[in-house]
Each structure stands twice: as structure tokens, then as C-alpha cells.
C-alpha positions as CSV (number, residue, x, y, z in Angstrom):
1,M,5.6,-44.7,-31.2
2,W,6.1,-40.9,-31.3
3,F,3.5,-40.1,-28.7
4,V,5.2,-42.6,-26.2
5,K,8.4,-40.5,-26.5
6,V,6.4,-37.3,-26.0
7,I,4.7,-38.7,-22.9
8,N,8.0,-39.9,-21.4
9,T,9.5,-36.5,-22.1
10,I,6.6,-34.7,-20.4
11,N,6.7,-37.0,-17.3
12,N,10.4,-36.6,-16.9
13,S,10.4,-32.8,-17.5
14,Q,10.8,-30.3,-14.7
15,V,8.9,-27.7,-16.7
16,F,5.5,-29.2,-16.3
17,S,3.6,-29.2,-13.1
18,A,1.2,-32.1,-12.3
19,C,-1.7,-30.1,-13.6
20,D,0.2,-29.2,-16.7
21,R,1.0,-32.9,-17.4
22,V,-2.7,-33.9,-17.2
23,R,-3.7,-31.1,-19.5
24,V,-1.0,-31.8,-22.1
25,L,-1.5,-35.6,-22.1
26,A,-5.3,-35.0,-22.5
27,F,-4.5,-32.7,-25.4
28,I,-2.3,-35.4,-27.1
29,K,-5.0,-38.0,-26.6
30,K,-7.6,-35.8,-28.2
31,A,-5.3,-35.1,-31.1
32,I,-4.9,-38.9,-31.7
33,D,-8.6,-39.5,-31.3
34,D,-9.4,-36.9,-33.8
35,Q,-7.5,-38.7,-36.6
36,S,-9.6,-40.7,-39.1
37,P,-8.7,-44.3,-39.9
38,D,-6.0,-44.6,-42.5
39,E,-6.4,-46.5,-45.8
40,D,-4.7,-49.7,-44.5
41,N,-7.0,-49.9,-41.5
42,K,-10.0,-49.4,-43.7
43,R,-8.9,-52.1,-46.1
44,L,-8.3,-54.5,-43.1
45,G,-11.7,-53.5,-41.7
46,Q,-10.2,-53.1,-38.3
47,G,-11.7,-49.7,-37.7
48,Q,-8.6,-48.7,-35.6
49,K,-7.4,-45.2,-35.6
50,N,-4.1,-44.3,-37.1
51,T,-1.6,-43.2,-34.5
52,S,1.0,-41.7,-36.9
53,L,0.4,-38.1,-37.7
54,G,1.4,-36.4,-40.9
55,G,3.9,-33.6,-41.1
56,T,1.3,-30.9,-41.1
57,D,-0.6,-32.4,-38.2
58,M,2.6,-32.9,-36.3
59,S,3.6,-29.2,-36.8
60,R,0.1,-28.1,-35.6
61,L,0.4,-30.3,-32.5
62,W,3.9,-29.1,-31.5
63,A,2.8,-25.5,-32.2
64,S,-0.2,-26.0,-29.9
65,L,2.0,-27.5,-27.2
66,V,4.5,-24.6,-27.4
67,I,1.6,-22.1,-27.0
68,M,0.3,-24.0,-24.0
69,I,3.7,-23.9,-22.4
70,V,4.3,-20.2,-23.1
71,V,0.9,-19.0,-22.1
72,G,0.8,-21.3,-19.1
73,T,-1.6,-23.9,-18.0
74,G,-2.8,-25.0,-14.6
75,C,-5.6,-26.4,-12.6
76,G,-7.4,-23.0,-12.8
77,G,-7.1,-22.8,-16.6
78,P,-4.9,-20.7,-18.8
79,A,-3.3,-17.6,-17.3
80,V,-4.4,-14.3,-18.6
81,I,-1.9,-11.5,-18.2
82,E,-3.1,-8.0,-18.6
83,D,-1.6,-4.6,-17.8
84,Y,-4.0,-2.7,-15.6
85,P,-3.3,1.1,-15.6
86,L,-3.3,2.9,-12.3
87,P,-6.6,4.5,-11.7
88,K,-6.9,8.2,-12.4
89,V,-7.6,9.9,-9.1
90,K,-8.8,13.5,-9.0
91,Y,-7.5,14.8,-5.7
92,Q,-10.0,16.8,-3.7
93,P,-9.3,19.2,-0.8
94,Y,-9.1,17.3,2.5
95,Q,-12.6,17.4,3.9
96,V,-14.0,15.7,7.0
97,E,-17.0,16.2,9.2
98,P,-16.4,19.4,11.2
99,G,-16.7,19.7,14.9
100,I,-15.7,17.6,17.9
101,R,-18.1,15.0,19.1
102,G,-19.4,15.6,22.6
103,D,-18.6,12.1,23.7
104,D,-14.9,12.5,22.8
105,R,-14.8,15.7,24.8
106,A,-16.3,13.9,27.8
107,L,-14.0,11.0,27.3
108,L,-11.0,13.3,27.3
109,D,-12.1,14.8,30.7
110,Q,-12.7,11.3,32.1
111,A,-9.3,10.1,31.0
112,L,-7.6,13.0,32.9
113,T,-9.5,12.5,36.1
114,R,-10.1,8.8,36.3
115,Q,-7.3,7.3,34.1
116,V,-9.8,5.0,32.4
117,L,-8.1,4.8,29.1
118,S,-5.3,2.4,27.9
119,T,-2.5,3.7,25.7
120,E,-4.2,2.3,22.7
121,E,-7.4,4.1,23.6
122,V,-5.5,7.4,24.1
123,I,-4.0,7.1,20.7
124,A,-7.5,6.4,19.1
125,L,-9.0,9.4,21.0
126,S,-6.2,11.7,20.0
127,D,-6.4,10.5,16.4
128,R,-10.0,11.4,16.2
129,L,-9.4,14.8,17.7
130,L,-6.3,15.6,15.6
131,R,-6.2,13.7,12.4
132,Y,-9.8,14.1,11.3
133,Q,-10.3,17.8,12.0
134,N,-10.2,20.3,9.2
135,P,-9.3,23.0,9.8
136,P,-7.0,21.6,12.6
137,I,-8.3,21.8,16.1
138,Q,-7.6,25.2,17.7
139,D,-9.3,24.8,21.0
140,K,-6.5,25.7,23.5
141,E,-8.2,23.9,26.4
142,I,-8.5,20.6,24.4
143,L,-5.0,20.9,23.1
144,E,-3.6,21.3,26.7
145,K,-5.6,18.4,27.9
146,L,-4.4,16.2,25.0
147,Q,-0.9,17.2,25.8
148,V,-1.1,16.1,29.4
149,L,-2.8,12.9,28.4
150,L,-0.2,12.0,25.8
151,L,2.7,12.9,28.1
152,R,1.2,10.6,30.7
153,S,0.9,7.8,28.1
154,L,4.7,8.0,27.4
155,Q,5.2,6.7,30.9
156,D,3.7,3.4,29.9
157,K,6.3,0.7,30.5
158,S,5.5,-0.9,27.1
159,K,7.1,1.2,24.4
160,D,5.2,-0.5,21.5
161,H,2.9,2.5,21.0
162,H,5.5,5.3,21.6
163,P,5.8,6.2,17.9
164,Q,2.0,7.0,17.7
165,V,2.0,8.8,21.0
166,L,5.0,10.9,20.1
167,R,3.5,11.7,16.7
168,N,0.3,13.0,18.1
169,L,2.1,14.9,20.8
170,G,4.2,16.5,18.1
171,I,1.0,17.5,16.3
172,V,-0.4,19.0,19.5
173,N,2.8,21.0,20.0
174,Y,2.6,22.2,16.4
175,Q,-0.9,23.4,16.8
176,Q,0.2,25.1,20.0
177,Q,3.0,26.8,18.1
178,Q,5.6,25.1,20.3
179,Y,7.7,24.4,17.3
180,N,10.9,23.2,19.1
181,N,8.9,20.6,21.2
182,A,7.0,19.6,18.0
183,R,10.2,19.0,16.1
184,Q,11.6,16.9,18.9
185,A,8.5,14.8,19.3
186,L,8.0,14.3,15.5
187,Q,11.6,13.4,14.8
188,A,11.6,10.9,17.7
189,S,8.5,9.4,16.3
190,S,10.0,9.2,12.8
191,E,13.1,7.5,14.1
192,L,11.0,4.8,15.8
193,N,8.6,4.4,12.8
194,P,9.9,5.9,9.6
195,R,7.0,4.6,7.6
196,D,4.3,6.8,9.1
197,G,3.1,9.2,6.5
198,L,1.3,11.5,8.9
199,T,4.6,12.1,10.9
200,H,6.4,13.1,7.7
201,F,3.6,15.4,6.7
202,Y,3.7,17.3,9.9
203,L,7.4,17.5,9.8
204,A,7.0,19.0,6.4
205,C,4.5,21.5,7.8
206,L,6.9,22.3,10.6
207,Y,9.8,22.9,8.3
208,A,7.7,25.0,6.0
209,Q,6.5,27.1,9.0
210,Q,10.2,27.6,10.1
211,S,11.0,28.6,6.5
212,K,8.3,31.2,6.7
213,L,9.7,32.6,10.0
214,H,13.2,32.8,8.7
215,N,12.0,34.5,5.6
216,A,10.2,37.1,7.6
217,Q,13.4,37.8,9.5
218,G,15.3,38.3,6.2
219,Q,17.3,35.0,6.7
220,K,16.9,33.9,3.1
221,R,19.5,31.1,3.2
222,K,18.0,29.5,6.3
223,S,14.5,29.9,4.9
224,A,15.5,28.1,1.7
225,A,17.2,25.3,3.6
226,Q,14.1,24.7,5.8
227,Y,11.8,24.8,2.8
228,K,14.0,22.2,1.1
229,R,13.6,19.9,4.1
230,A,9.9,20.5,4.0
231,M,9.7,19.3,0.4
232,I,11.7,16.2,1.3
233,E,9.4,15.2,4.1
234,L,6.3,15.9,2.0
235,E,7.6,13.8,-0.8
236,Q,8.2,11.0,1.7
237,A,4.7,11.2,3.0
238,R,3.3,11.0,-0.5
239,K,5.4,8.0,-1.4
240,L,4.1,6.2,1.7
241,E,0.5,7.1,1.1
242,P,0.1,8.2,-2.5
243,F,-3.7,8.4,-2.4
244,N,-4.1,10.3,0.9
245,P,-5.7,13.6,0.0
246,L,-4.3,15.3,3.0
247,F,-0.8,14.9,1.6
248,R,-1.7,16.4,-1.8
249,Q,-2.3,19.8,-0.3
250,D,-0.1,22.7,-1.0
251,L,2.2,23.4,2.0
252,N,2.0,27.1,1.3
253,Q,-1.7,27.0,1.9
254,V,-1.5,24.7,4.9
255,T,1.0,26.9,6.7
256,G,-0.5,30.2,5.4
257,M,2.7,31.0,3.5
258,D,1.0,32.3,0.3
């Protein structure tokens, strides 16, 4: 019988999964059940259903099987494949809640006098004081305390958190206009963890600032070279975190170059 050959082919095939076999075999059974008794069966009064399909019915069955294979079947039902466009995001200027929380200021003082914070807690505290301030923190006293705290954290025997500590130390040095120290810390952090977008962003700010200084000194070639490096770092930051609004800012505005 034709359906016996089909069943054997399906069972021996590597194309069909177990769920696929169940679905296709059920489909064949339904196709057979849907056939009306042929004339011979009627005459014999047996009431049995004809198991031989005509050419048109056979073509429809195979076409249906092909569609099931191409579209895909499975225990969860037919697969639906759609192309979802990327959401259109309107980038807004980087905005956060202004000001420093009093408990963070107190925690910073306690960390320097009592050493009550682990390296992870130092990173979290410095993140809150540095990353989420706009405009960036300018309090010299807080920056100096953060610098001491971060340098102390680098003495931790475990170096697992050194990339974050060096990154935040570089940001502190940048805000203090200690550009050479900032470059060393940020580059060291980037070497340990090249996939940190914030590190690349502040390297971009640093190189843009250096470009500004060279330009003011009439060193056009050096200025252009530093600006090119800034654009490379900024592009890397945007690739790593494409929807971070901080990285969508114009470096000229961030560094006061315009």
C-alpha cells in the first residue's frame, strides 16, 4: 500500500524529529479517513473506506507534506518566522538625578577611616558617585577621597575587580585634570577588560581633550591624531552599548571643544 511506504520512509528518515513523525503520520491518517467509500465497497456493502488516493488527492497530500516540512513542525506547533525591525530609539541627553546622596558621602568618609568596605562595595560606591552624575562630579574633596579609596583597593590580593577599580580611578583622574594618570589607568583597565563601554568612552573624552590642548598650542597634526583616536574609542563604546544615551553625546560638547 502507498501509505505503508510513506510511513516506512518517514520512520527511517533523519529529517523528521519524533514530534514531526507523530504530526505527519496523524496527517496521513486523517487524509485516509476523509476519503469516501469507493464504488466497489459500496456494492459489496462493506462500508470500508478506500485506501487508494486518486492523482489529484495524492498531489494535494504530497504538497501538504512538503509545506509541513519546509515551514517546520514540532511539539509546540508550526514555526512562525518574522523579521522584527530594530526599535527606533530617540536619543535624549544623558540625564540623571542631580546631587550626591548624603549617605554615600558618609559612607565614603567611613571607608577611609574604618576600612569597612570590600572592593566590590568600593566599586559600587564609586560607580554611584561617578557614573550617575551629570554634570560630572566636580567636588575636589570627594574626588581626592575617591582617589585614595580606589588606590587602596588596588592593593587587594585578588585582581578580579582591578578593571573596574582602574576604570573608576581613571575617571577620577580625568575629572581632576590629571590626564597622564587618567590615560594610564584607563588604558590598563581596557587591556584587562576591552569590552567595557564606559572605559572606551572616557578614553574618547581624554583623547578629545588632548586634541583640544594640542590645537590651542598650534600643533594641528597632533591635534588631528588625538581626535582620530577619540573617534575610534567613541565608536567602540557605541558598538558595545548601542543604546546607552551617555555614549550618544557629542564629544565636542562633553569636553567643551565647541
